[in-house]
N, C-alpha and C positions, 0 to 999 in steps of 0.2 A: 665636205664634212666627214670627219673621221668615222669609220664604222663603229668604234667603241662608243662615241658620243651618241650615235643614232640608237644604239642598243639601250643606253642609259635612259634616253628620252622616251623610248618605247615602253620600257619597264615602268617609268614614272607615270605615263599615261594610263597603262593598265592598272597600276596600283590605285590611281585616283578613281578610275572607273569602278574598280572592285570596292573601294571604300564607299563610294556613293551608293552602290548597289546594296552593300551591307547596311548602310545607314537607313536606307528606305525600307528594308525588310525587318530590321531590328527595332525600329521606332514603334512603341505600343499603340495599338489602334484606340483612339479615343472614342468610346462609346457614349453616345448621347442618350442618357436614360430619360425617359419621359417622366417629368416631375408631376406627381399626382397633385391635382389642385385641391387645396384645403376645402373642406365642406363649408358651404355657405350657411351661416347661422341667421335664421330669420327672427327678427325681434318681434316679440308678442305685442300686438297693438294694445295700448293702454289709454285710459281716460282719466283725467285729473279729477279726484274727489277730495272733499274737505275732510281733514283729519286733525286730531289734537296733537299738539307738540309735547304735552305733559299730562300726567294723570290728574283728573279733577274730581274732587268730592262733590257730594250733593250740596246744592246751594251756591256753588261757585258761579261767577259771571265770566262769560267768554270775552276775549279781546283779541286784538291783532297778533299778540305774542303767543296766544295759546292755540291758534289755528293756522293751518297752512295747506296748500294744494299739494297732492301727491299722486303720482301715477298709479293707477289701479288696473289690473288685467281686465280687458274688456269682457272676456268671457266669465269673469268672476263678479260682475256687477249685479246687484240685486236692487229691487225696488226700495226706495226710501233713502238711498245715499244722495248726498248733495253734490252734484256734478258741476264742473266749471263751464262746460259747454252749454248748459241750460240755465245756470245761475251764476254768472261771472262775478257779480258784486256781493256774493254771499258773505264774505269776511266782514265787509262794512255793515251789511244788513244785520248780521247776527251778533255783532259786538255789543256786549251788555246783556245778552240773553242769559237766562238762569239754567243751570244744569239740574235736571230733575232726577237723573239716575247716574251713578258713578261711571266715568269714562276713563280709559287708560291711554297712555301715550301711544300715538300711532293708530288709534282706533278711529275708523270713519264715523263722523257725526251723523246722527239720524234725527229726524224731526221729533220722534217719540221721546228722546232723551233731553230735549231742551224746550224752553217756553219763551215766549216773547219778552223782550227786555222791559216792556212797560208793566209786566205782571209783578205783583208783590211776591217776594221770595217764598214765604211760608204757604200762602194760598196756592202757589204754583206747584208745590210739592205734594199737595193733597189730591188723591184720586177722587173722582166724582162720588159723591155720597158719603165721604169721610169727613171727620172733624178733627181739629187739633186741640188737645186739652193739655194744659201744663199742670204738673204736680211737683211739689217740693221734694227734694231728695237730699241725702247726705252720704258721706263715706260709708256709714253703717247701714244704709238702706239702698245702696246702688252698686253692689258687687265690688266694693273697694275702688270705685272710680274707673272700672274697666268697661263700663257701658258706653257705647258710641252710637252716633246716628246710623240708622238702618239695622241695628241689632234688634233681636226679638227678645221680649221679656214677658214674664208673668208678673202680675200685680197681686201682692199678698196683703191682706188687711189684718192687722193685729189690734185687738181691743180688749179691754178688761171685761171680765164676765160680770154680767149684771146681777147684783145682789149676792155675790159670792166671791171668794178669792180665786185667783188664777186668771189666765188669759185665754181667749179663743182666737184662732187663726183660720183663715181660709183664702183660697185663691179666688179672687173676684173677677179677674180678667186673665186670659191665657193667650200666649203667642201674639203679643201686641208689638207692633213696629214702633221703634223710637224715631221720631222725626228729627229731633234736635236735642242737644243737651249743652247748656252753657257751662263752661268750665273755667276755673281759675287755678293758678299755680300756687300750691301751698308748700312750705318748707318746714321740716321738722327740726328738732334740736340738733340732730346729727348732720344737718345740711342736705338731707335727701329731699328732692322735689317731686311732687306728684300733681297730676291734673285731677281736680275734684269738681264735680258738677253740683250745682245747687238747685237747678230746676230742669226737669225732663219734660219734653213735649211729646205726647203720644198720639198716634194715629188711631182714632176710634170711630165707631159708628155712632149715630145719634143716641141709640139706646145705651151703648157702652159709656157714652159721655155722661148720661144721667147716673149710671151706676157708680162711676168714680166720684161724681160730685157728692152723692150721698155718703159714700165711703169716707171721703175727706172730712165730713162732719162727724162721723161716728168713730173713726179709727183713732187709736193712740199713735199708730204709726202705719204708714204705707211703705212696703218694701218692694223694690224691683229685683226680680231674679233673672239673671242672664240665661238665655237658652242657647242651644247649639245652633250653628249656622245651618245645619241640615234641616232644621224645623221651618225654614223659610217657606218651603212648599206646602206646609200644612196650613189649613185655614184657621183663622182665629175663631173663637167661640163668643157667644153673646155675653156670657158672664153670669154673675149672681143676680138673676132677675128678681129674686125676692126682695132685694134692696129697694126696688122701685115701688112695689105694692105694699111692703111691710109684712107680707105673708111669708111664712117659713118655707112653704113648699117642701120638697124632699131634699133640700141642700144639706150636705153633711160637712161639718167643720171639725177642727181639732180642738179639744179641750186640754190645756196643759195645766196640771195641778200637782204640786209637789213632785215634779219631775216625771209624772205619769201622763202619757198622751192617750186620749180616748177619742173615738169618733162619736159626735153627738149631733142632735138636731140644731138648727139655727136659733131656736128659741131658748136654749139652755144658757 
């Protein structure tokens, strides 16, 4: 072999060795970074409780479409909720039950807000010791048709003054809860439609029931005056007790004569 060929082969071998060396040293070192593990999210334990699927007014009846089971945080459970683990057939059992107090969509049902399906609706709405008394009303005597169930009202008696001109008025019942109000739709000449009640059913004590019964016989008109929702927490009062005994007592009423209003005794 010629010396020149030997030299060329030697140079080629050296070049290959040098290229391999350089390749090994220039290749970037792949660093394996430790991948931080994602934090484990622990799901809060829940218990299925019975809730409503829609808002229900007083007097509504429950059915399978208005109730459903929904997971509720276990640490948020309170006594009185209807649980699936203790009462799995509750939807079937409560179908037809009457709503005693308003409930809202998604609100858990409680035994205090419903009554058995066999109960009559109106009697089931009455607290113990209360009575339901109906009185006739009209647009002119019911705040223009804006009075609705569960509103609070005052009952004002308007009557002609005995033996003289003018009228006397007084509040015979205060802060009374409206249990129900029957409404019909009326349309005026301009096509405007309004809901107008003709009879209001009031929640009264036995003594208040007697007072309004007497007032219905004496009055030219009984007027319902709508009160603020803030008055719900205030207790109702017994009313004009003198109507029961016929005595005047110390009750003061308003005398309206020729546009002048004066406070007078009940005998005037």
